C-alpha positions as semicolon CSV with decimal commas, in nm:
position;residue;x (nm);y (nm);z (nm)
1;M;2,096;0,675;-0,129
2;A;2,308;0,481;-0,404
3;S;2,213;0,551;-0,734
4;E;2,098;0,274;-0,968
5;K;2,210;0,372;-1,238
6;N;2,605;0,346;-1,143
7;S;2,833;0,135;-0,978
8;K;2,815;0,283;-0,619
9;K;2,716;0,016;-0,351
10;I;2,321;0,008;-0,222
11;G;2,475;-0,035;0,120
12;K;2,267;-0,079;0,453
13;P;2,080;0,175;0,655
14;A;2,301;0,410;0,861
15;W;2,336;0,179;1,210
16;G;2,289;0,430;1,451
17;I;2,019;0,655;1,286
18;Y;1,843;0,325;1,208
19;H;1,828;0,186;1,542
20;I;1,710;0,515;1,704
21;Y;1,435;0,545;1,452
22;L;1,309;0,186;1,536
23;Y;1,330;0,220;1,899
24;I;1,169;0,564;1,937
25;S;0,860;0,430;1,700
26;A;0,866;0,132;1,912
27;L;0,819;0,363;2,225
28;I;0,566;0,573;2,064
29;F;0,357;0,247;2,006
30;K;0,384;0,167;2,354
31;I;0,260;0,500;2,475
32;K;-0,017;0,521;2,207
33;G;-0,153;0,201;2,400
34;I;-0,054;-0,036;2,122
35;H;0,089;-0,423;2,244
36;M;0,323;-0,560;1,973
37;T;0,431;-0,929;2,013
38;I;0,691;-1,071;1,785
39;D;0,714;-1,460;1,689
40;R;1,044;-1,479;1,519
41;T;1,048;-1,851;1,491
42;G;0,999;-1,860;1,161
43;I;1,319;-1,637;1,102
44;R;1,564;-1,750;1,346
45;E;1,788;-1,923;1,070
46;I;1,759;-1,642;0,845
47;E;2,118;-1,554;0,703
48;E;2,231;-1,265;0,465
49;P;2,144;-1,229;0,167
50;S;1,794;-1,357;0,188
51;L;1,455;-1,202;0,084
52;V;1,157;-1,094;0,264
53;L;0,814;-1,079;0,152
54;A;0,530;-0,919;0,371
55;P;0,166;-0,826;0,276
56;H;0,130;-0,454;0,274
57;I;-0,109;-0,390;0,544
58;S;-0,027;-0,081;0,704
59;L;0,132;0,248;0,657
60;K;0,383;0,114;0,968
61;D;0,488;-0,217;0,758
62;H;0,851;-0,098;0,766
63;I;0,874;-0,024;1,141
64;I;0,708;-0,357;1,204
65;V;0,951;-0,576;0,931
66;G;1,218;-0,355;1,073
67;L;1,181;-0,447;1,436
68;T;1,117;-0,796;1,348
69;L;1,444;-0,826;1,172
70;L;1,663;-0,694;1,425
71;P;1,987;-0,694;1,461
72;H;1,973;-0,668;1,092
73;R;1,942;-0,391;0,852
74;P;1,778;-0,469;0,552
75;T;1,746;-0,310;0,220
76;F;1,395;-0,181;0,172
77;V;1,236;-0,162;-0,151
78;L;1,027;0,148;-0,126
79;S;0,781;0,330;-0,369
80;E;0,933;0,628;-0,549
81;H;0,678;0,883;-0,445
82;F;0,848;0,873;-0,093
83;M;1,150;1,027;-0,246
84;Y;0,971;1,330;-0,360
85;S;0,867;1,444;0,020
86;P;1,147;1,714;0,090
87;V;1,205;1,563;0,454
88;I;1,143;1,207;0,408
89;G;1,352;1,180;0,079
90;W;1,598;1,341;0,203
91;F;1,614;1,106;0,501
92;I;1,595;0,802;0,285
93;R;1,874;0,920;0,052
94;R;2,107;0,985;0,353
95;F;2,050;0,761;0,606
96;G;1,809;0,451;0,462
97;H;1,975;0,309;0,133
98;A;1,669;0,167;-0,012
99;V;1,611;0,076;-0,336
100;T;1,300;0,247;-0,521
101;K;1,040;0,141;-0,721
102;K;0,786;0,298;-1,038
103;M;0,453;0,124;-0,921
104;F;0,285;-0,047;-1,178
105;C;0,527;0,093;-1,447
106;P;0,821;-0,104;-1,583
107;D;1,144;-0,013;-1,429
108;T;1,465;-0,201;-1,488
109;G;1,642;0,022;-1,247
110;T;1,486;-0,129;-0,956
111;I;1,559;-0,483;-1,069
112;R;1,940;-0,357;-1,093
113;G;1,926;-0,219;-0,717
114;I;1,791;-0,537;-0,609
115;L;2,055;-0,751;-0,792
116;R;2,311;-0,506;-0,644
117;A;2,156;-0,558;-0,270
118;K;2,197;-0,924;-0,320
119;S;2,561;-0,906;-0,466
120;E;2,618;-0,695;-0,145
121;G;2,511;-0,998;0,090
122;N;2,182;-0,780;0,216
123;I;1,860;-0,903;0,334
124;I;1,612;-0,765;0,083
125;V;1,249;-0,642;0,191
126;L;0,969;-0,653;-0,070
127;F;0,597;-0,580;-0,024
128;P;0,487;-0,748;-0,347
129;E;0,145;-0,604;-0,353
130;G;0,294;-0,295;-0,468
131;R;0,066;-0,083;-0,286
132;L;-0,135;-0,038;0,007
133;N;-0,483;-0,105;0,040
134;G;-0,777;0,125;0,172
135;V;-0,900;-0,131;0,396
136;A;-0,750;-0,432;0,621
137;H;-0,727;-0,667;0,342
138;S;-0,421;-0,773;0,117
139;Q;-0,429;-0,716;-0,278
140;K;-0,295;-0,916;-0,553
141;V;0,045;-0,951;-0,614
142;T;0,202;-0,750;-0,872
143;K;0,309;-0,914;-1,219
144;G;0,699;-1,025;-1,222
145;T;0,708;-1,108;-0,850
146;P;0,746;-1,469;-0,921
147;E;0,996;-1,452;-1,166
148;L;1,203;-1,205;-0,942
149;V;1,199;-1,474;-0,687
150;K;1,303;-1,719;-0,924
151;K;1,602;-1,502;-1,058
152;L;1,727;-1,426;-0,702
153;G;1,733;-1,761;-0,599
154;L;1,751;-1,665;-0,235
155;P;1,590;-1,805;0,080
156;V;1,254;-1,648;0,098
157;Y;1,085;-1,557;0,436
158;T;0,750;-1,370;0,506
159;I;0,677;-1,126;0,806
160;T;0,315;-1,045;0,903
161;G;0,190;-0,779;1,137
162;N;-0,159;-0,909;1,226
163;G;-0,362;-0,621;1,352
164;S;-0,141;-0,347;1,183
165;A;-0,437;-0,229;0,992
166;L;-0,669;-0,214;1,251
167;V;-0,409;-0,021;1,464
168;F;-0,325;0,192;1,172
169;P;-0,634;0,228;0,935
170;K;-0,514;0,403;0,611
171;W;-0,845;0,633;0,602
172;G;-0,877;0,676;0,996
173;K;-0,732;1,009;1,155
174;R;-0,568;0,863;1,482
175;Y;-0,418;0,557;1,617
176;R;-0,620;0,275;1,792
177;K;-0,535;0,099;2,087
178;G;-0,496;-0,240;2,036
179;D;-0,269;-0,552;1,992
180;I;-0,030;-0,653;1,679
181;K;0,091;-0,972;1,645
182;V;0,355;-1,048;1,455
183;E;0,415;-1,406;1,260
184;T;0,718;-1,515;1,077
185;A;0,791;-1,814;0,836
186;Q;1,044;-1,944;0,569
187;L;0,841;-1,970;0,306
188;F;1,095;-2,127;0,043
189;S;1,494;-2,259;0,108
190;A;1,731;-2,141;-0,183
191;N;1,697;-2,541;-0,309
192;E;1,349;-2,499;-0,327
193;V;1,342;-2,201;-0,532
194;A;1,567;-2,366;-0,795
195;K;1,337;-2,688;-0,794
196;L;1,028;-2,508;-0,837
197;S;0,875;-2,362;-1,133
198;V;0,776;-2,038;-1,163
199;D;0,389;-2,107;-1,148
200;E;0,447;-2,327;-0,836
201;I;0,625;-2,001;-0,678
202;S;0,346;-1,794;-0,779
203;E;0,077;-2,021;-0,636
204;K;0,278;-2,016;-0,243
205;I;0,359;-1,654;-0,257
206;D;-0,025;-1,548;-0,360
207;E;-0,131;-1,800;-0,025
208;A;0,136;-1,664;0,188
209;I;0,050;-1,260;0,110
210;F;-0,330;-1,311;0,126
211;H;-0,425;-1,141;0,415
212;D;-0,755;-1,057;0,605
213;D;-0,674;-0,832;0,933
214;E;-1,046;-0,842;1,037
215;W;-1,048;-1,219;1,022
216;A;-0,696;-1,282;1,175
217;M;-0,768;-1,028;1,477
218;K;-1,123;-1,156;1,496
219;G;-1,259;-1,100;1,883
220;H;-0,996;-0,823;1,955
221;H;-1,048;-0,453;2,026
222;Y;-0,923;-0,146;1,886
223;K;-1,005;0,147;2,097
224;T;-1,055;0,488;1,985
225;S;-1,293;0,747;2,073
226;K;-1,433;0,820;1,702
227;T;-1,395;0,474;1,566
228;A;-1,575;0,571;1,197
229;E;-1,395;0,901;1,164
230;G;-1,251;0,917;0,782
231;L;-1,477;0,637;0,664
232;D;-1,637;0,858;0,399
233;S;-1,313;0,860;0,209
234;I;-1,309;0,521;0,125
235;L;-1,712;0,419;0,153
236;Y;-1,885;0,613;-0,117
237;K;-2,206;0,364;-0,182
238;C;-2,484;0,324;0,066
239;P;-2,593;-0,032;0,137
240;S;-2,958;0,064;0,151
241;C;-3,047;0,307;-0,114
242;G;-2,775;0,243;-0,325
243;A;-2,688;0,628;-0,348
244;E;-2,320;0,735;-0,451
245;F;-2,116;0,989;-0,233
246;Q;-2,401;1,103;-0,003
247;I;-2,216;0,869;0,306
248;K;-2,120;1,100;0,572
249;A;-1,894;0,938;0,894
250;S;-1,889;1,122;1,215
251;G;-1,783;0,995;1,576
252;N;-1,874;0,622;1,592
253;E;-2,145;0,645;1,318
254;V;-2,179;0,629;0,936
255;S;-2,515;0,758;0,774
256;C;-2,646;0,783;0,434
257;E;-2,742;1,172;0,358
258;A;-3,013;1,021;0,076
259;C;-3,223;0,793;0,284
260;G;-3,142;0,823;0,634
261;F;-2,945;0,495;0,670
262;K;-2,749;0,481;0,976
263;T;-2,511;0,237;1,145
264;T;-2,230;0,242;1,408
265;L;-1,908;0,118;1,389
266;S;-1,785;-0,053;1,716
267;D;-1,406;-0,100;1,815
268;N;-1,352;-0,447;1,647
269;Y;-1,432;-0,293;1,343
270;R;-1,775;-0,469;1,288
271;F;-2,157;-0,235;1,211
272;D;-2,436;-0,286;1,418
273;N;-2,651;-0,325;1,085
274;E;-2,743;-0,639;0,890
275;L;-2,721;-0,495;0,557
276;V;-2,330;-0,470;0,587
277;R;-2,150;-0,613;0,860
278;S;-1,777;-0,510;0,846
279;V;-1,538;-0,225;0,686
280;N;-1,402;-0,482;0,461
281;A;-1,726;-0,617;0,371
282;W;-1,873;-0,290;0,283
283;Y;-1,559;-0,161;0,062
284;Y;-1,583;-0,513;-0,157
285;L;-1,952;-0,475;-0,154
286;Q;-1,929;-0,144;-0,348
287;R;-1,658;-0,278;-0,594
288;G;-1,871;-0,582;-0,659
289;L;-2,181;-0,387;-0,739
290;L;-1,981;-0,139;-1,039
291;P;-2,158;-0,186;-1,341
292;L;-1,981;-0,249;-1,657
293;D;-2,112;0,046;-1,817
294;T;-1,982;0,244;-1,535
295;V;-1,854;0,611;-1,660
296;M;-1,650;0,848;-1,457
297;E;-1,539;1,183;-1,530
298;D;-1,351;1,534;-1,403
299;D;-1,187;1,803;-1,433
300;I;-0,875;1,741;-1,229
301;K;-0,592;1,871;-1,088
302;I;-0,239;1,699;-1,141
303;G;0,031;1,705;-0,917
304;A;0,389;1,626;-1,039
305;V;0,735;1,670;-0,938
306;N;0,925;2,017;-0,981
307;K;1,256;2,113;-1,095
308;H;1,373;2,091;-0,740
309;G;1,251;1,726;-0,679
310;H;0,972;1,781;-0,476
311;M;0,576;1,720;-0,549
312;D;0,403;2,019;-0,671
313;M;-0,007;1,951;-0,626
314;E;-0,049;2,259;-0,841
315;A;0,159;2,159;-1,148
316;G;-0,158;2,105;-1,395
317;E;-0,462;2,015;-1,452
318;A;-0,672;1,791;-1,708
319;H;-0,972;1,623;-1,816
320;L;-1,011;1,274;-1,694
321;R;-1,237;1,020;-1,812
322;V;-1,248;0,662;-1,702
323;D;-1,467;0,349;-1,766
324;M;-1,410;-0,021;-1,779
325;E;-1,265;-0,022;-2,134
326;N;-1,071;0,293;-2,177
327;F;-0,868;0,557;-1,981
328;D;-0,844;0,914;-2,123
329;L;-0,657;1,224;-1,950
330;V;-0,587;1,530;-2,187
331;G;-0,437;1,837;-2,021
332;T;-0,130;2,026;-1,905
333;V;0,154;2,007;-1,670
334;Y;0,360;2,288;-1,625
335;G;0,221;2,440;-1,956
336;E;0,323;2,132;-2,138
337;P;0,036;1,958;-2,294
338;V;-0,009;1,576;-2,138
339;E;-0,224;1,277;-2,313
340;L;-0,271;0,941;-2,230
341;H;-0,511;0,705;-2,412
342;K;-0,504;0,376;-2,274
343;K;-0,681;0,046;-2,192
344;T;-0,802;0,077;-1,845
345;R;-0,700;-0,284;-1,756
346;D;-0,338;-0,197;-1,881
347;I;-0,312;0,038;-1,609
348;G;-0,271;-0,225;-1,365
349;G;-0,333;-0,050;-1,044
350;A;-0,385;0,291;-0,874
351;P;-0,204;0,335;-0,537
352;Y;-0,402;0,610;-0,359
353;T;-0,431;0,836;-0,068
354;P;-0,804;0,853;0,056
355;D;-0,934;1,229;0,053
356;G;-0,609;1,288;-0,148
357;W;-0,515;1,143;-0,471
358;F;-0,411;0,856;-0,668
359;N;-0,100;0,765;-0,866
360;L;-0,039;0,724;-1,227
361;Y;0,286;0,736;-1,402
362;Y;0,285;0,905;-1,744
363;E;0,609;0,843;-1,953
364;K;0,748;0,731;-1,650
365;R;0,683;1,068;-1,451
366;L;0,452;1,024;-1,134
367;F;0,128;1,232;-1,161
368;Y;-0,081;1,249;-0,876
369;L;-0,430;1,303;-0,994
370;V;-0,713;1,507;-0,780
371;P;-1,076;1,512;-0,868
372;P;-1,237;1,821;-0,737
373;D;-1,446;1,596;-0,500
374;K;-1,225;1,363;-0,345
375;R;-1,458;1,110;-0,206
376;R;-1,462;1,009;-0,577
377;I;-1,125;0,870;-0,575
378;V;-1,181;0,534;-0,446
379;K;-1,482;0,453;-0,713
380;Y;-1,187;0,569;-0,979
381;V;-0,949;0,317;-0,825
382;N;-1,206;0,037;-0,789
383;I;-1,285;0,089;-1,190
384;I;-0,936;0,043;-1,242
385;D;-0,900;-0,280;-1,012
386;A;-1,219;-0,450;-1,209
387;A;-1,130;-0,387;-1,510
388;S;-0,758;-0,496;-1,453
389;K;-0,889;-0,844;-1,286
């Protein structure tokens, strides 16, 4: 991709490769039993340049938005971490022509890239939550988004892939067969952006991005042979006895090894137990039950970018301690000391991969933090989110 530190053009995704990628993806969806319908009514009048805001619902959002915007080839604003994968990073640099961003870290280079894309007359696609949630529910819009919309002064549209989080759950091990219904709308005209205050813009963006996929697709079914497989990577607290990290998910069943609680997850993402009725409900229940004096600490591994520009998951180690007030990390990366002491609320948020890691920027360097028991990742993230609110 074009460097955001010089005057090179951002450009657009390579015409042939971009179309082939989207059409192959659409074919895979169809083969997997995914039925996607797209209502383009809301973007019928879209012109270049414009801004598209989309809820970050699933790992396939870029495909869904790309297919919806055809024949346009937009400039996607993507997380910097994609660039540290040898294959994906090379592909984006060579063909994607995207703008990268550091999540929950000030990054003037991202703003320069977006402004350059506007000056080139591109459609810009931004996922303003800054990260993908572990469940089928949107998150808080990141700070600075309304100000950016005001500064750009472009017409603003929204694209929402209802059902995509249910077809591609972040915690899941496989695709589900089911429906994705894409809705589009114009959120602001350029004249409205000019007239509205930042607070008024913020209110409308929050309303447009808020999304609960379980509710939006209520009554729809998403078929797979093992509905619950992977849920123990995001559900850690038993709703019956309160024990933590004793949850086991296997086949269609979720159970607690401490008290024997059991429930079955149906293909509409509902449980057959009155204590907790859905995946979203369970996830937010455990966040709501976090005591103010919660403390977590672990000796962790750190992943960091090596000299070749690739993520190295054995780059270092540290001791991590987190509570509602303070975030403390002390360790080494590539033999060099690292030490971070911040107010937990100032972390802002922690992008994460269930059963993998959670992310943090240290002096603008991306670190992947990996506790020995990966089930603990979600609770760390919940503490940071609770403190940030």
